[in-house]
C-alpha positions in Angstrom: 12.3 13.5 -42.0 15.0 15.7 -40.6 18.1 13.7 -39.9 18.5 15.7 -36.4 15.3 14.2 -35.3 16.8 10.6 -35.4 19.8 11.6 -33.5 18.6 10.8 -30.0 22.0 9.8 -28.3 23.0 13.2 -27.4 19.8 14.0 -25.8 19.7 10.7 -23.8 23.2 11.5 -22.7 21.9 14.7 -21.1 19.5 13.3 -19.1 15.8 13.9 -17.9 14.4 14.2 -14.7 12.4 11.4 -13.3 9.8 12.6 -10.4 9.3 9.5 -8.2 6.3 9.0 -6.8 5.0 8.2 -3.2 4.8 4.2 -2.5 1.8 4.5 -0.5 -0.2 7.2 -2.7 1.4 6.8 -6.0 1.0 11.0 -5.7 4.3 13.2 -7.0 7.0 14.0 -4.7 9.6 16.3 -4.2 12.1 13.8 -5.2 13.4 14.1 -8.5 16.4 11.8 -10.1 18.3 12.6 -13.5 18.9 9.8 -15.5 20.4 9.2 -19.1 18.2 7.6 -21.4 17.9 4.2 -23.1 19.8 5.7 -26.2 22.6 6.7 -24.3 25.9 5.3 -24.5 26.1 4.6 -20.9 22.8 2.5 -20.8 23.5 0.6 -24.2 26.8 -0.4 -22.7 25.1 -2.2 -19.7 22.2 -3.7 -21.7 25.0 -5.5 -23.8 26.6 -6.6 -20.7 23.4 -8.2 -19.3 22.9 -9.8 -23.0 26.4 -11.2 -22.9 25.8 -12.7 -19.3 23.0 -14.2 -20.3 24.0 -15.9 -23.5 26.9 -17.1 -21.3 24.6 -18.5 -18.8 22.2 -20.5 -21.0 25.6 -21.7 -22.8 26.8 -23.2 -19.4 23.2 -24.2 -18.6 23.3 -21.8 -15.5 20.4 -19.4 -16.4 18.6 -19.8 -12.8 21.7 -18.4 -11.2 21.6 -14.9 -12.9 20.6 -12.0 -10.7 18.6 -9.7 -13.2 17.9 -7.5 -10.1 21.5 -6.8 -9.8 22.0 -6.1 -13.4 19.3 -3.8 -13.2 20.6 -2.2 -10.2 24.1 -1.7 -12.1 22.8 -0.1 -15.2 20.7 1.9 -13.1 23.8 3.2 -11.0 25.8 3.9 -14.1 23.1 6.2 -15.9 21.9 8.2 -12.3 23.6 11.5 -13.1 22.2 13.4 -9.9 18.9 13.9 -7.9 17.3 16.3 -5.9 14.8 16.5 -3.2 16.2 13.4 -1.3 16.9 13.4 2.5 18.1 10.7 5.3 17.5 11.7 8.9 16.4 15.4 8.0 19.5 16.1 6.2 20.1 16.6 2.3 21.4 13.0 0.6 23.7 13.6 -2.1 23.9 11.6 -5.0 26.7 9.5 -5.2 26.9 6.1 -6.9 27.4 4.0 -3.3 24.1 6.2 -2.5 22.3 5.3 -6.0 23.0 1.6 -5.3 21.6 2.0 -1.6 18.8 3.5 -2.8 17.9 1.1 -5.3 18.8 -2.1 -3.6 16.5 -0.8 -1.3 13.4 0.4 -3.0 12.4 -1.8 -5.7 9.6 0.3 -6.4 11.8 3.2 -7.4 13.8 0.7 -9.8 10.2 -0.4 -11.5 9.4 3.6 -11.5 13.3 4.4 -13.2 13.3 1.4 -15.4 9.7 2.1 -16.9 10.9 6.1 -17.1 14.0 5.4 -18.9 12.0 3.1 -21.6 9.8 5.9 -22.8 11.5 7.5 -25.4 9.0 10.4 -24.9 10.8 11.4 -21.4 13.8 12.6 -23.6 12.7 14.3 -26.4 12.0 17.9 -26.9 8.9 19.6 -27.8 
């Protein structure tokens, strides 16, 4: 095994484009989100933060008060690099942390699709 094949953090940092499907038909659209992968520092940092919050909530018997959806959205906002093909009112919607948060908060299906994409290592490998 070549060691370079095991070093995945750099390619996960560079990101990969996830083609978002149409929620009604499931067919590919012209909307793509560039995301860092699960081996990126940013994703791992967010997962540590989530784990710490879960452990703390369990210790304080407050596990039911955790907002898992918010934690996922926070992590996705942090690993969203850019996007293309998204419009609002017929005008191109530029990618920003604020716009990404609004998208993820209001499009649960996109959140599910993007989480699945990030967890698939093959989406971030070459060849």
